[in-house]
C-alpha positions in Angstrom: 5.2 -80.8 73.9 3.1 -78.5 76.2 6.1 -76.4 77.1 7.1 -75.9 73.4 3.6 -74.9 72.4 2.6 -73.0 75.6 2.4 -69.7 73.7 -0.1 -71.2 71.2 -2.2 -72.5 74.1 -2.2 -69.1 75.7 -3.2 -67.4 72.4 -6.0 -70.0 72.0 -7.3 -69.2 75.5 -7.1 -65.5 74.8 -9.1 -65.9 71.6 -11.6 -68.1 73.4 -11.9 -65.4 76.1 -12.6 -62.7 73.5 -15.2 -64.8 71.7 -17.0 -65.8 74.9 -16.6 -62.5 76.7 -19.7 -62.8 78.9 -18.6 -66.0 80.4 -15.0 -64.7 80.8 -16.1 -61.6 82.6 -18.3 -63.6 85.0 -15.5 -66.1 85.7 -13.1 -63.2 86.2 -15.4 -61.5 88.7 -15.8 -64.8 90.6 -12.1 -65.3 90.6 -11.4 -61.8 91.9 -14.0 -62.2 94.6 -12.3 -65.5 95.7 -8.8 -63.9 95.7 -9.9 -60.9 97.7 -11.8 -63.1 100.2 -8.7 -65.2 100.6 -6.5 -62.2 101.2 -9.0 -60.9 103.7 -9.0 -64.2 105.7 -5.1 -64.3 105.6 -5.0 -60.6 106.7 -7.3 -61.3 109.6 -5.3 -64.3 110.8 -2.0 -62.3 110.6 -3.6 -59.3 112.4 -5.0 -61.6 115.1 -1.6 -63.3 115.6 0.2 -60.0 115.9 -2.4 -58.6 118.2 -2.2 -61.6 120.5 1.6 -61.5 120.5 1.6 -57.8 121.4 -1.0 -58.4 124.2 1.2 -61.2 125.5 4.3 -59.0 125.4 2.4 -56.2 127.2 1.3 -58.6 129.8 4.8 -60.2 130.3 6.6 -56.8 130.4 3.7 -55.2 132.3 3.8 -52.1 130.1 0.1 -52.1 129.2 -0.8 -49.5 131.9 2.1 -47.3 130.8 1.0 -47.2 127.2 -2.6 -46.6 128.3 -1.4 -43.6 130.3 0.9 -42.2 127.6 -1.7 -42.5 124.8 -4.7 -41.8 127.1 -6.5 -44.8 125.8 -8.4 -47.6 127.3 -6.6 -50.8 126.2 -6.1 -49.8 122.6 -2.3 -49.8 123.0 -2.0 -53.2 121.5 -4.2 -52.2 118.5 -2.0 -49.1 117.9 1.2 -51.3 117.9 -0.5 -53.9 115.7 -1.5 -51.2 113.2 2.1 -49.9 113.0 3.5 -53.4 112.6 1.0 -54.1 109.8 1.9 -50.8 108.1 5.6 -51.6 108.4 5.0 -55.1 106.9 3.0 -53.6 104.0 5.6 -50.9 103.3 8.4 -53.6 103.2 6.3 -55.7 100.9 5.6 -52.8 98.5 9.3 -51.9 98.6 10.4 -55.4 97.6 7.7 -55.5 94.9 8.9 -52.2 93.5 12.4 -53.8 93.1 11.0 -57.1 91.6 8.4 -55.8 89.1 10.8 -54.0 86.7 13.0 -57.1 86.4 10.0 -59.4 85.8 8.6 -57.0 83.2 11.9 -56.9 81.3 12.2 -60.6 81.3 8.6 -61.0 80.2 9.1 -58.5 77.3 12.3 -60.4 76.2 10.4 -63.8 76.3 7.6 -62.3 74.3 9.9 -61.0 71.7 11.8 -64.3 71.4 8.5 -66.2 71.1 7.2 -63.8 68.4 10.4 -64.1 66.3 10.5 -67.9 66.7 6.8 -68.5 65.8 7.0 -66.0 62.9 10.0 -67.9 61.5 8.4 -71.3 62.0 5.2 -70.1 60.3 7.1 -68.6 57.4 9.1 -71.7 56.9 6.0 -73.9 57.1 4.1 -71.7 54.6 7.0 -71.7 52.1 7.2 -75.5 52.3 3.5 -76.0 51.4 2.3 -76.6 47.9 -0.3 -74.3 46.2 -3.0 -77.0 46.8 -2.2 -77.1 50.5 -2.2 -73.3 50.8 -5.7 -73.1 49.2 -6.9 -75.9 51.5 -5.7 -74.0 54.6 -7.3 -70.7 53.4 -10.6 -72.4 52.6 -10.6 -74.2 56.0 -9.9 -70.9 57.8 -12.8 -69.1 56.0 -15.2 -72.0 56.7 -14.2 -72.1 60.4 -14.6 -68.3 60.7 -18.0 -68.5 59.0 -19.3 -71.3 61.3 -17.9 -69.5 64.4 -19.8 -66.4 63.4 -23.0 -68.2 64.2 -21.9 -68.7 67.8 -20.7 -65.2 68.3 -23.7 -63.3 67.1 
């Protein structure tokens, strides 16, 4: 039932978001803050793990002094290596995303087209099966609901 009418549920939420735009924008701002805060925490943990692994590798291989001498730095060798590892991970992630997004977009467009045609056909068949009395009742109900909703929007 929910899977069959998921498109109607989404349209209902979109209409509700448009009608109550101030609450929607506030919730969207809070959600974005939460998402970015989560990404930041995950990034810090990954960075700390990579930096600790590089420090351990430098200590085990005893190459810390060599890197300090080559880059003329004072114990920032592990941070340089950590930076380049993170840049490589980000580059690989963006590369994979660039391969995935076009396929997802094409499937989303096809799904949207199929849903539009199916709902349009269902609505047309339903409208044709109604009597004149039922059609008038639906039209009056829609006008009354729009009129009552206008009090909450203004």
